[in-house]
TORKOL-4160 file (C-alpha; in steps of 0.2 Angstrom, whole numbers, padded with zeros to 4 digits, m for minus):
186
<pt num="1" X="m0124" Y="0022" Z="0115"/>
<pt num="2" X="m0126" Y="0028" Z="0097"/>
<pt num="3" X="m0114" Y="0038" Z="0089"/>
<pt num="4" X="m0116" Y="0058" Z="0086"/>
<pt num="5" X="m0121" Y="0061" Z="0069"/>
<pt num="6" X="m0120" Y="0080" Z="0060"/>
<pt num="7" X="m0133" Y="0081" Z="0048"/>
<pt num="8" X="m0128" Y="0092" Z="0033"/>
<pt num="9" X="m0139" Y="0089" Z="0019"/>
<pt num="10" X="m0133" Y="0090" Z="0001"/>
<pt num="11" X="m0142" Y="0105" Z="m0007"/>
<pt num="12" X="m0150" Y="0091" Z="m0020"/>
<pt num="13" X="m0154" Y="0076" Z="m0010"/>
<pt num="14" X="m0172" Y="0078" Z="m0014"/>
<pt num="15" X="m0167" Y="0073" Z="m0031"/>
<pt num="16" X="m0159" Y="0057" Z="m0027"/>
<pt num="17" X="m0171" Y="0042" Z="m0029"/>
<pt num="18" X="m0179" Y="0036" Z="m0013"/>
<pt num="19" X="m0178" Y="0019" Z="m0008"/>
<pt num="20" X="m0184" Y="0008" Z="0008"/>
<pt num="21" X="m0171" Y="0003" Z="0022"/>
<pt num="22" X="m0174" Y="m0016" Z="0018"/>
<pt num="23" X="m0166" Y="m0011" Z="0001"/>
<pt num="24" X="m0149" Y="m0007" Z="0009"/>
<pt num="25" X="m0138" Y="m0024" Z="0008"/>
<pt num="26" X="m0120" Y="m0017" Z="0009"/>
<pt num="27" X="m0108" Y="m0003" Z="0015"/>
<pt num="28" X="m0095" Y="0003" Z="0004"/>
<pt num="29" X="m0080" Y="0010" Z="0013"/>
<pt num="30" X="m0071" Y="0025" Z="0003"/>
<pt num="31" X="m0057" Y="0037" Z="0006"/>
<pt num="32" X="m0060" Y="0054" Z="0001"/>
<pt num="33" X="m0043" Y="0057" Z="m0008"/>
<pt num="34" X="m0045" Y="0075" Z="m0004"/>
<pt num="35" X="m0035" Y="0086" Z="0010"/>
<pt num="36" X="m0049" Y="0089" Z="0023"/>
<pt num="37" X="m0067" Y="0088" Z="0027"/>
<pt num="38" X="m0070" Y="0106" Z="0020"/>
<pt num="39" X="m0064" Y="0101" Z="0003"/>
<pt num="40" X="m0075" Y="0083" Z="0002"/>
<pt num="41" X="m0089" Y="0095" Z="0007"/>
<pt num="42" X="m0087" Y="0106" Z="m0009"/>
<pt num="43" X="m0083" Y="0092" Z="m0020"/>
<pt num="44" X="m0098" Y="0082" Z="m0015"/>
<pt num="45" X="m0110" Y="0098" Z="m0017"/>
<pt num="46" X="m0104" Y="0100" Z="m0036"/>
<pt num="47" X="m0118" Y="0095" Z="m0048"/>
<pt num="48" X="m0110" Y="0084" Z="m0061"/>
<pt num="49" X="m0126" Y="0074" Z="m0067"/>
<pt num="50" X="m0139" Y="0079" Z="m0080"/>
<pt num="51" X="m0152" Y="0078" Z="m0065"/>
<pt num="52" X="m0142" Y="0091" Z="m0055"/>
<pt num="53" X="m0134" Y="0079" Z="m0042"/>
<pt num="54" X="m0116" Y="0075" Z="m0039"/>
<pt num="55" X="m0105" Y="0062" Z="m0031"/>
<pt num="56" X="m0106" Y="0061" Z="m0013"/>
<pt num="57" X="m0105" Y="0047" Z="0001"/>
<pt num="58" X="m0120" Y="0046" Z="0013"/>
<pt num="59" X="m0108" Y="0047" Z="0029"/>
<pt num="60" X="m0092" Y="0056" Z="0030"/>
<pt num="61" X="m0080" Y="0053" Z="0045"/>
<pt num="62" X="m0066" Y="0066" Z="0048"/>
<pt num="63" X="m0049" Y="0061" Z="0055"/>
<pt num="64" X="m0054" Y="0066" Z="0073"/>
<pt num="65" X="m0070" Y="0055" Z="0071"/>
<pt num="66" X="m0082" Y="0067" Z="0068"/>
<pt num="67" X="m0097" Y="0059" Z="0058"/>
<pt num="68" X="m0107" Y="0069" Z="0045"/>
<pt num="69" X="m0122" Y="0063" Z="0036"/>
<pt num="70" X="m0123" Y="0072" Z="0019"/>
<pt num="71" X="m0137" Y="0060" Z="0012"/>
<pt num="72" X="m0149" Y="0049" Z="0021"/>
<pt num="73" X="m0147" Y="0031" Z="0019"/>
<pt num="74" X="m0165" Y="0029" Z="0012"/>
<pt num="75" X="m0159" Y="0039" Z="m0003"/>
<pt num="76" X="m0147" Y="0032" Z="m0016"/>
<pt num="77" X="m0130" Y="0043" Z="m0017"/>
<pt num="78" X="m0118" Y="0042" Z="m0031"/>
<pt num="79" X="m0103" Y="0034" Z="m0023"/>
<pt num="80" X="m0098" Y="0019" Z="m0031"/>
<pt num="81" X="m0102" Y="0013" Z="m0051"/>
<pt num="82" X="m0114" Y="m0001" Z="m0052"/>
<pt num="83" X="m0117" Y="m0003" Z="m0034"/>
<pt num="84" X="m0127" Y="0013" Z="m0027"/>
<pt num="85" X="m0145" Y="0005" Z="m0027"/>
<pt num="86" X="m0141" Y="m0005" Z="m0012"/>
<pt num="87" X="m0127" Y="0001" Z="m0003"/>
<pt num="88" X="m0123" Y="0015" Z="0008"/>
<pt num="89" X="m0107" Y="0025" Z="0005"/>
<pt num="90" X="m0094" Y="0030" Z="0020"/>
<pt num="91" X="m0080" Y="0042" Z="0016"/>
<pt num="92" X="m0066" Y="0043" Z="0028"/>
<pt num="93" X="m0056" Y="0060" Z="0026"/>
<pt num="94" X="m0039" Y="0053" Z="0018"/>
<pt num="95" X="m0027" Y="0060" Z="0006"/>
<pt num="96" X="m0026" Y="0044" Z="m0002"/>
<pt num="97" X="m0016" Y="0048" Z="m0019"/>
<pt num="98" X="m0021" Y="0066" Z="m0018"/>
<pt num="99" X="m0018" Y="0078" Z="m0027"/>
<pt num="100" X="m0009" Y="0067" Z="m0043"/>
<pt num="101" X="m0022" Y="0053" Z="m0042"/>
<pt num="102" X="m0020" Y="0046" Z="m0059"/>
<pt num="103" X="0000" Y="0050" Z="m0061"/>
<pt num="104" X="0008" Y="0032" Z="m0063"/>
<pt num="105" X="0021" Y="0037" Z="m0050"/>
<pt num="106" X="0010" Y="0043" Z="m0037"/>
<pt num="107" X="0000" Y="0028" Z="m0034"/>
<pt num="108" X="0004" Y="0024" Z="m0017"/>
<pt num="109" X="m0006" Y="0028" Z="m0003"/>
<pt num="110" X="0002" Y="0030" Z="0013"/>
<pt num="111" X="m0007" Y="0040" Z="0026"/>
<pt num="112" X="m0015" Y="0029" Z="0042"/>
<pt num="113" X="m0032" Y="0029" Z="0047"/>
<pt num="114" X="m0032" Y="0037" Z="0064"/>
<pt num="115" X="m0038" Y="0027" Z="0080"/>
<pt num="116" X="m0053" Y="0040" Z="0082"/>
<pt num="117" X="m0058" Y="0040" Z="0064"/>
<pt num="118" X="m0059" Y="0021" Z="0065"/>
<pt num="119" X="m0069" Y="0020" Z="0081"/>
<pt num="120" X="m0081" Y="0032" Z="0074"/>
<pt num="121" X="m0082" Y="0019" Z="0060"/>
<pt num="122" X="m0086" Y="0005" Z="0069"/>
<pt num="123" X="m0099" Y="0014" Z="0080"/>
<pt num="124" X="m0106" Y="0020" Z="0064"/>
<pt num="125" X="m0105" Y="0003" Z="0056"/>
<pt num="126" X="m0116" Y="m0004" Z="0073"/>
<pt num="127" X="m0129" Y="0009" Z="0070"/>
<pt num="128" X="m0132" Y="0006" Z="0053"/>
<pt num="129" X="m0134" Y="m0013" Z="0057"/>
<pt num="130" X="m0148" Y="m0008" Z="0068"/>
<pt num="131" X="m0156" Y="0005" Z="0056"/>
<pt num="132" X="m0154" Y="m0006" Z="0040"/>
<pt num="133" X="m0161" Y="m0024" Z="0044"/>
<pt num="134" X="m0154" Y="m0031" Z="0027"/>
<pt num="135" X="m0137" Y="m0024" Z="0029"/>
<pt num="136" X="m0125" Y="m0040" Z="0030"/>
<pt num="137" X="m0110" Y="m0035" Z="0019"/>
<pt num="138" X="m0095" Y="m0022" Z="0017"/>
<pt num="139" X="m0084" Y="m0019" Z="0002"/>
<pt num="140" X="m0070" Y="m0006" Z="m0001"/>
<pt num="141" X="m0071" Y="0004" Z="m0016"/>
<pt num="142" X="m0056" Y="m0004" Z="m0024"/>
<pt num="143" X="m0066" Y="m0020" Z="m0022"/>
<pt num="144" X="m0081" Y="m0015" Z="m0032"/>
<pt num="145" X="m0073" Y="m0004" Z="m0045"/>
<pt num="146" X="m0059" Y="m0012" Z="m0053"/>
<pt num="147" X="m0058" Y="m0001" Z="m0068"/>
<pt num="148" X="m0042" Y="0003" Z="m0076"/>
<pt num="149" X="m0037" Y="0019" Z="m0085"/>
<pt num="150" X="m0023" Y="0027" Z="m0094"/>
<pt num="151" X="m0010" Y="0036" Z="m0082"/>
<pt num="152" X="m0011" Y="0056" Z="m0085"/>
<pt num="153" X="0008" Y="0056" Z="m0085"/>
<pt num="154" X="0009" Y="0041" Z="m0098"/>
<pt num="155" X="m0005" Y="0035" Z="m0107"/>
<pt num="156" X="0003" Y="0019" Z="m0112"/>
<pt num="157" X="0003" Y="0014" Z="m0093"/>
<pt num="158" X="m0014" Y="0007" Z="m0086"/>
<pt num="159" X="m0018" Y="0012" Z="m0068"/>
<pt num="160" X="m0031" Y="0008" Z="m0056"/>
<pt num="161" X="m0045" Y="0020" Z="m0057"/>
<pt num="162" X="m0050" Y="0018" Z="m0039"/>
<pt num="163" X="m0038" Y="0011" Z="m0024"/>
<pt num="164" X="m0047" Y="0016" Z="m0009"/>
<pt num="165" X="m0048" Y="0013" Z="0006"/>
<pt num="166" X="m0031" Y="0007" Z="0001"/>
<pt num="167" X="m0019" Y="m0003" Z="0010"/>
<pt num="168" X="m0017" Y="0007" Z="0026"/>
<pt num="169" X="m0036" Y="0003" Z="0029"/>
<pt num="170" X="m0036" Y="m0010" Z="0045"/>
<pt num="171" X="m0049" Y="m0023" Z="0039"/>
<pt num="172" X="m0047" Y="m0035" Z="0052"/>
<pt num="173" X="m0049" Y="m0021" Z="0066"/>
<pt num="174" X="m0065" Y="m0015" Z="0057"/>
<pt num="175" X="m0073" Y="m0033" Z="0053"/>
<pt num="176" X="m0069" Y="m0040" Z="0069"/>
<pt num="177" X="m0087" Y="m0040" Z="0078"/>
<pt num="178" X="m0095" Y="m0030" Z="0065"/>
<pt num="179" X="m0107" Y="m0045" Z="0059"/>
<pt num="180" X="m0102" Y="m0040" Z="0041"/>
<pt num="181" X="m0095" Y="m0050" Z="0027"/>
<pt num="182" X="m0081" Y="m0042" Z="0015"/>
<pt num="183" X="m0086" Y="m0045" Z="m0002"/>
<pt num="184" X="m0076" Y="m0042" Z="m0018"/>
<pt num="185" X="m0061" Y="m0043" Z="m0009"/>
<pt num="186" X="m0045" Y="m0047" Z="m0020"/>
């Protein structure tokens, strides 16, 4: 049975480039690093680029397993530098390093991913495999965006720009039976 998906298109989706379903080869798993779904939505609606679009995943999964689609998979969303044209971004609501993302003393991600959220992710991945015939790969944001940056509290210290979905993400459980191969893993 397909998962229930709540369509909530972002105001700028018509400005995002279109692509055929067979262009999607990879899913990228993110965590929002924000406190809740409402804050994630607010961030996704912000126009950050010259063309009036912002940074957003395609799908968002709340802690209770509710799935929201902000961008259709046949549009290119801005969710991971250098890998957007052939991937779908899935954001899991999770605090991550919120609110001190770049502080060198606050780089541990400690919020576990609830079972309901992981079950919803597994159901969504199975549906995406049916909808996108070339989908074979999965990666974490941290696997693809490995850039370092100066810490906000001490520019002499370099920290990872992205750490999501982070050490609490149950990769083995998610990969088991998914038919997807993790790429870019350390």
